[in-house]
C-alpha positions in Angstrom: 0.0 0.0 -0.1 1.4 3.4 -1.6 -0.5 6.8 -0.7 1.8 9.7 -1.8 1.6 12.0 0.9 3.4 14.6 3.4 4.4 12.9 5.8 5.4 15.6 9.4 8.4 14.3 10.5 6.3 13.4 14.2 5.2 10.1 12.1 8.7 8.4 11.8 8.8 8.8 16.0 5.2 7.3 16.8 4.9 4.0 18.3 1.3 2.4 18.1 0.1 -0.9 19.0 -3.2 -2.6 17.0 -5.3 -5.3 17.8 -8.7 -6.6 17.5 -10.6 -8.3 14.4 -7.3 -9.5 11.9 -9.1 -9.8 8.8 -8.9 -11.1 5.2 -10.6 -9.6 2.0 -11.2 -12.6 -0.8 -12.6 -11.4 -3.9 -13.4 -14.4 -6.7 -14.5 -13.1 -10.1 -16.9 -16.4 -11.5 -16.1 -16.8 -15.5 -19.6 -15.8 -17.1 -20.7 -19.7 -17.9 -21.0 -22.6 -15.7 -18.4 -25.3 -16.2 -19.8 -28.7 -16.8 -22.0 -30.1 -13.9 -20.0 -32.1 -11.8 -19.4 -35.7 -12.1 -19.6 -36.5 -8.3 -22.9 -34.6 -7.5 -24.1 -33.8 -11.1 -25.2 -29.9 -9.5 -23.4 -26.9 -11.6 -19.6 -25.7 -10.9 -19.1 -22.5 -11.0 -15.1 -22.0 -11.8 -13.1 -19.2 -10.1 -11.0 -17.6 -13.4 -9.5 -14.9 -11.1 -9.0 -14.6 -7.6 -7.7 -11.1 -5.4 -6.7 -11.0 -1.8 -6.8 -7.5 0.6 -6.2 -6.5 4.0 -9.2 -6.3 6.1 -10.5 -4.6 9.7 -7.4 -4.3 12.3 -5.4 -5.8 9.6 -5.9 -3.1 7.2 -5.5 -0.5 9.9 -2.1 -1.7 10.2 -1.3 -1.5 6.7 -2.4 2.0 6.4 0.4 2.7 9.7 2.9 0.9 7.8 1.9 3.3 5.1 2.4 6.1 7.4 5.6 5.2 8.1 5.7 5.3 12.0 8.5 3.6 13.5 6.3 1.1 15.0 3.1 -1.3 14.7 2.9 -3.8 17.4 0.2 -5.9 16.2 -1.9 -8.0 18.9 -4.7 -11.0 17.8 -5.4 -14.3 16.7 -5.4 -16.1 13.3 -6.1 -19.6 13.0 -3.3 -21.8 11.4 -4.7 -22.7 8.1 -4.6 -21.5 4.7 -6.0 -17.8 4.8 -3.5 -17.4 8.0 -0.9 -17.9 6.8 -2.0 -15.2 3.0 -2.4 -12.9 5.9 0.4 -12.9 7.4 2.9 -12.9 4.4 0.8 -9.4 3.4 1.8 -8.1 6.7 5.0 -8.2 5.9 5.5 -4.6 6.0 7.9 -1.9 6.8 7.1 -1.0 10.6 5.0 -3.9 11.2 5.9 -6.6 14.6 3.5 -9.9 13.9 4.9 -11.6 16.9 1.7 -10.9 19.2 -0.3 -12.1 16.3 -0.7 -15.5 17.2 -1.3 -18.7 15.0 -3.5 -21.0 17.1 -5.7 -24.8 16.5 -8.4 -22.9 18.5 -9.1 -20.1 16.5 -9.5 -19.7 12.5 -8.9 -16.8 10.7 -11.3 -14.2 9.7 -12.0 -14.2 6.2 -14.4 -12.4 3.7 -15.2 -14.5 0.6 -16.3 -12.2 -2.3 -17.8 -13.6 -5.1 -18.2 -11.8 -8.3 -20.5 -12.4 -11.7 -20.8 -10.4 -14.4 -19.1 -7.3 -11.8 -21.7 -7.9 -8.8 -20.9 -9.0 -5.7 -22.7 -12.3 -5.0 -23.9 -14.0 -1.7 -21.0 -13.7 0.6 -19.3 -16.3 2.1 -17.4 -16.3 5.7 -15.0 -18.1 7.5 -13.9 -17.9 10.7 -14.8 -17.3 14.3 -17.4 -15.4 15.0 -17.5 -16.5 18.9 -15.3 -15.2 21.9 -11.8 -16.6 22.2 -11.7 -19.1 25.5 -10.5 -18.6 28.3 -6.7 -19.4 28.1 -6.5 -17.0 24.7 -8.2 -14.4 26.2 -5.1 -14.2 28.9 -2.8 -14.5 26.6 -4.0 -11.6 24.5 -4.5 -9.5 27.1 -1.0 -10.1 28.6 0.5 -9.2 24.9 -1.6 -6.3 24.7 -0.3 -5.0 28.0 2.9 -4.9 27.0 2.6 -3.3 23.9 0.7 -0.2 25.7 3.5 -0.2 27.9 5.6 0.9 25.1 3.8 2.5 22.4 2.2 6.2 22.2 -1.3 5.0 20.6 -3.4 1.8 21.6 -5.9 1.0 18.6 -8.6 -1.7 19.5 -10.8 -2.9 16.4 -13.7 -4.6 17.0 -15.1 -5.9 13.5 -17.2 -8.9 14.2 -20.0 -10.1 17.3 -18.6 -11.1 19.5 -15.4 -11.4 17.5 -11.9 -11.6 19.2 -12.7 -8.0 21.6 -16.3 -10.1 22.6 -18.0 -8.6 26.0 -16.4 -11.1 28.1 -13.2 -9.3 27.7 -14.7 -5.4 28.0 -14.0 -5.1 31.4 -10.6 -6.5 31.3 -9.8 -4.2 29.1 -11.3 -1.5 31.0 -8.8 -2.3 33.7 -6.4 -2.6 31.3 -7.0 1.3 30.4 -7.1 2.7 33.6 -3.7 0.7 34.7 -2.5 2.8 31.8 -3.9 6.5 32.2 -0.5 8.0 30.3 -1.6 5.9 27.1 -4.6 7.0 24.5 -6.9 3.9 23.5 -8.5 4.8 20.6 -11.8 2.4 20.1 -12.7 1.9 16.8 -15.6 -0.8 17.7 -19.4 -1.6 16.0 -21.5 -3.7 19.3 -18.5 -2.9 21.6 -17.5 0.7 21.9 -20.5 2.0 24.4 -18.6 -0.8 27.3 -15.0 1.1 27.1 -14.2 3.5 29.0 -11.5 5.4 29.4 -11.2 5.7 25.6 -11.0 7.8 22.4 -14.1 7.0 20.7 -14.1 6.4 16.6 -17.1 5.2 14.6 -19.1 6.1 11.7 -22.8 8.3 11.7 -24.7 5.1 11.4 -22.9 3.9 14.0 -23.4 7.1 16.5 -27.0 7.5 15.8 -27.1 3.7 16.8 -24.8 4.6 20.0 -27.1 7.3 20.8 -30.8 5.7 20.1 -31.1 9.3 17.5 -32.5 10.1 13.5 -29.3 13.3 13.7 -28.6 13.6 10.1 -26.1 16.2 10.9 -22.5 14.5 11.4 -21.6 17.3 13.5 -24.6 17.2 15.6 -23.8 13.7 16.4 -20.2 14.3 17.6 -21.3 16.7 19.7 -24.1 14.1 21.3 -21.8 11.7 21.2 -18.5 13.7 23.0 -21.5 14.6 25.8 -22.6 11.3 26.4 -19.1 9.7 26.7 -17.9 12.7 28.0 -14.4 12.3 26.3 -13.3 13.5 23.0 -14.9 11.5 19.6 -14.5 11.6 15.9 -17.2 10.5 13.9 -16.8 9.8 10.1 -19.5 10.7 7.4 -18.1 9.7 4.2 -17.9 12.4 1.6 -19.3 14.8 3.9 -15.6 14.6 5.9 -15.0 13.8 9.6 -16.3 15.7 12.5 -14.1 15.8 15.7 -15.8 17.1 19.2 -15.4 17.1 23.2 -18.1 18.1 25.7 -16.5 21.7 25.0 -16.1 22.5 21.3 -16.5 20.2 17.2 -15.7 21.0 14.1 -16.1 19.3 11.0 -13.7 19.0 8.8 -14.1 18.6 5.2 -12.1 16.1 2.5 -9.6 18.7 0.9 -10.6 17.6 -2.8 -13.8 15.9 -3.9 -13.4 12.3 -4.5 -15.1 9.7 -5.8 -17.2 7.1 -2.9 -17.9 4.6 -5.8 -15.6 2.3 -3.6 -14.7 3.5 -0.4 -14.6 0.3 1.0 -11.6 -0.1 3.9 -11.7 4.4 4.5 -12.4 3.7 8.5 -9.8 1.4 8.5 -7.3 4.1 6.9 -9.1 6.8 9.0 -8.7 5.1 12.3 -4.8 4.6 11.5 -4.0 8.0 10.6 -5.8 9.1 13.9 -3.9 7.0 15.5 -0.8 7.5 14.1 -1.2 11.5 15.1 -2.4 11.1 18.0 0.6 9.7 18.7 2.5 12.3 17.7 0.6 14.4 20.6 -1.0 16.9 18.0 -4.9 18.7 18.6 -7.8 16.6 17.6 -8.1 19.3 15.1 -4.8 18.9 13.4 -5.6 15.0 13.6 -8.8 14.9 12.0 -7.5 17.5 9.7 -4.4 14.9 8.9 -6.8 11.8 8.4 -9.1 13.7 6.5 -6.7 14.2 4.2 -5.0 11.1 4.3 -7.7 8.9 3.9 -8.9 11.3 0.6 -5.6 10.4 -1.1 -5.4 6.9 -0.1 -8.8 6.8 -1.7 -7.4 8.5 -4.7 -4.6 6.1 -4.5 -6.9 3.0 -4.5 -8.9 4.2 -7.5 -5.9 4.8 -9.4 -4.4 1.4 -8.6 -8.0 -0.5 -9.6 -8.1 1.6 -13.2 -4.6 0.0 -13.6 -5.3 -3.3 -12.7 -8.5 -3.3 -15.1 -6.5 -2.5 -18.1 -4.2 -5.3 -17.3 -4.7 -8.9 -18.8 -6.6 -10.7 -16.3 -5.5 -13.8 -15.3 -7.1 -17.2 -16.7 -5.5 -19.3 -14.2 
């Protein structure tokens, strides 16, 4: 992942830890016509004529931290001893990333979003992986590694993708105790179901999630950010697609618009880019408004770079393997 952006020199000193649901996006392009029926079942066979894999969830956050050239990003989580886990680890072999605490386990399955496409349209998704909570032994090991990573980091990013997932309800109170034990550290939480249970964190979510947390039908993102900051009595960041990113504290709030217009047709992963950029910026000790401006600019540039890359790939000869 390469994003042409003017990087502040201070990012080269940023130390970040990422804990959460490390996932893989699997894109399978199906041949337009079904092959001959299977000899074994007599059912039609769909041939995958091209396949592409991308990092997702906490793994995509980590890849963006590498692109941001932070000094070090320690990854804490679990993946399975399966082919998808091996693929995910290989794709995380990036500058700045430390994967020693990304545990390969027989009692855990790698989270994979399988996305078949036919005639250019995504079909019914196939999801792989463990969507249940980790067992007691794995939870204890994760907390041990996360505590060690927190002691060596400026910011700890908690990223929840699935429910319950790695950061399930049974881990919430232990996470709160760990957060309270490190008041000198910033914990940035990007969690769909788990965010309301976490205390003492900088909250990051999108506008849809903020409405759900607040039980509100409010459409204006700045109002949502203000209300969420009041509810949580702390700093929050709320993203809202092409409208930009709002930050708020109980005392102040601002909406930061993107620096240029970006086609939002394929904005998958924009939230992970924002989480990484906010984490890296906060690790440098900047103000919330500075972090919001940096993150908004980074996301816009990352989307534009991704669109350029996909345009080039679409023009290249396609594999028939």
